C-alpha positions, 0 to 999 in steps of 0.5 A: 351571476356568480364568478365565485372561483372554486376552493382549490383554484383559490387556494391554489392561487394564495400558495402561488402568491405566498411563494412568489413573496417567499422568493422576493424576500430571499432575493432581498436578503441575499441582495442585502447580503452582497451589499453589506458584504461590499460595505465591510470590504470597503471599510476594511480594505486595508485589513482585508488585503493583508490578510489575502497576502498573508493567507496567500503566502502561508497557503503556499508554504503549506501547499509545498509542505503538504508533499508527501512521497511513497515507496513500496518494497516487495520482498520475500521472506525466507526459511519461514519468517513470514511472522518474523517480517510481520512483526518487525514492520509492527514494531516499526510502525509503533516506534514511528507513531510514538516518535521514539528516534532514539530506537530508531537510530539504534536499530541503524536509521540514520534519519528516523524522521524520514518515514512517516508511516509503514505497513506490509500486505501479501501479494495474493497469487492465485496462480501460484496457488494452482500449482501447488501440491494436491494435498495443500489445494485439498486443505484450502478447499476444506477451510472454504467449507461455508466461505468462499475460496476468495475469502480463504485465499484473501484471509490474513492468516492464509495470505500471509504464506504467500511468497511475495509481500509489499512494504509500503511506506511514506516519507516527506522528502525523495529518498535514495535506495541506498539510504532508507531502503538499504537501512530498512532491509538491514534492520529486517534481516538482523536476526541471529536465529534465521541466520543459523537457519539461513546457513543450514537451508543453503548447505542442504540445497548445495548438497541436493544441487550436488546430488542431482547433478550427479544423477543426471550425469548418470541418466545421461551415460545410461541414455547414451549407452543405450543410443549406441547399443541400439544403432550398433544392435546390441543390448545396454551393458551395465548392471542395469539392462534397459531392453524395453522402451517404457524403461527408457521413458521413465528415465527420460521422465525422471530427467526431466523432473531432475532438471526442473528441480535443479532449476527451482534449487538454483532459484532459491539459492539465489533467494537464500542470499538473505533472510528478507530478500528484495525482489522489486524497489519503487521509490519517490511516487509523488503523492497529491493530497486531497487539499493540496494545491488549494491551501494558498486559496483556502486560508486567505478565506479562512482568515477574512471569515475569522476577521468578520466574525471578530468584527460582527462580534465586537460589534454585537457586544458593544450593542448589547452593552448599550442596550442594557446601560440605557435599561 
């Protein structure tokens, strides 16, 4: 009776045997590697210990020097100075990249090496955009044809026209608002052209505030007279006679609009005390680098690896030298 196995079963047994032999060789090779590594450490225990100590100390130093602090400054560019603001930041970043400390000191930075990197981004404010006049919103809608409104709003050219922008930069050490922040704002606000515009804007705004106050006073007098005459049962006196309820409603509506305008004018007057007006400052936010805290472990391992490569290379050199000398 034949006991021959099918060909597929024989093939599976051969594959299993080969896999078992492969796993055995891998485990044997790994065991040999571990044994050789232990021998290497034992033979060079003093050097390995020194490398561990020196690498650990150097790693601690690198971890401490890798500290970086992030800072943000939210600003509002006034008088159409958006492009001016962006060009100033780009100029500053180029000088920082070139390590041009002479220029940085000349424009007022007492410690030029404090700034590592600086950039600016607009703060996208869709809610403020929704309150814009209808003509501006229709313009954006036309621009959005073929693209989404979100893309248009976040486009570099469009986004620069938002009111608030965020300046972000970093330093190796903590900073103070009275130091580097004040120097940065002084650098951004140094412009003779926009200083003249500032004077004109403020003067015009002051005139608007005074005129609106005068109009509000006149409206209050008209409303007061109307109420008094209504209570006395007499028609309103004066050059303008308000006998209909709709006319009084228009006067009240005008007053509300003027009050809202005065509120915005006073806010603008507060904002217009600088060309580039700061609204929020956040400093000394500690950044943790990807490699932060692990250099004390990584450096010793690199030192030992380099030492092992040197020893292996040296052995290989002498082996080849002896081999060719014999031949």
